[in-house]
VMD Tcl script that draws the C-alpha trace (Angstrom):
set ca {
  {-2.96 11.75 10.19}
  {-0.81 8.52 10.67}
  {-0.99 6.21 7.52}
  {1.18 3.66 9.63}
  {-1.24 0.07 9.72}
  {-1.46 -2.01 13.07}
  {-0.61 -5.10 13.24}
  {-1.29 -7.62 15.78}
  {1.07 -10.48 15.72}
  {-1.70 -12.98 16.62}
  {-3.72 -12.42 13.85}
  {-0.90 -12.61 10.87}
  {-1.09 -15.31 8.81}
  {2.03 -17.05 7.59}
  {3.95 -16.62 4.38}
  {6.18 -18.77 3.09}
  {8.57 -18.17 0.07}
  {9.04 -20.31 -2.63}
  {12.84 -21.62 -2.83}
  {12.55 -22.18 -6.57}
  {11.07 -19.32 -7.46}
  {11.07 -16.39 -5.02}
  {8.40 -13.91 -6.49}
  {6.15 -16.69 -5.04}
  {5.01 -17.40 -1.75}
  {2.41 -19.26 -0.06}
  {0.47 -17.69 2.24}
  {-1.02 -20.31 5.36}
  {-4.02 -19.49 7.67}
  {-6.64 -19.08 8.15}
  {-9.67 -18.24 6.05}
  {-10.09 -14.73 7.62}
  {-6.68 -14.59 8.30}
  {-5.31 -14.46 4.84}
  {-8.41 -11.98 3.54}
  {-7.36 -9.73 6.44}
  {-3.74 -9.99 5.48}
  {-4.69 -9.98 1.48}
  {-6.80 -6.25 2.32}
  {-4.18 -4.82 4.35}
  {-1.62 -5.03 1.89}
  {-4.06 -3.74 -0.73}
  {-4.77 -0.54 2.00}
  {-0.80 -0.37 1.67}
  {-0.44 -0.44 -2.01}
  {-2.94 1.90 -3.15}
  {-2.10 4.24 0.20}
  {0.18 6.18 -2.29}
  {-1.81 7.06 -4.77}
  {-4.80 7.89 -2.37}
  {-2.61 10.99 -0.86}
  {-2.13 12.18 -4.78}
}
mol new
graphics top color blue
foreach p $ca { graphics top sphere $p radius 0.5 }
foreach p [lrange $ca 0 end-1] q [lrange $ca 1 end] { graphics top cylinder $p $q radius 0.2 }
display resetview
């Protein structure tokens, strides 16, 4: 089973780190791009728990 996530660079939003607070980022792009990127992030973070 391949658990790697596939990314299409043309649909990735832009992510910029906050120079004052490195734990904060600004995500820019279309609403659909940002939502899809956040969905992929959640899926990636939950993947180790699903294997348990």
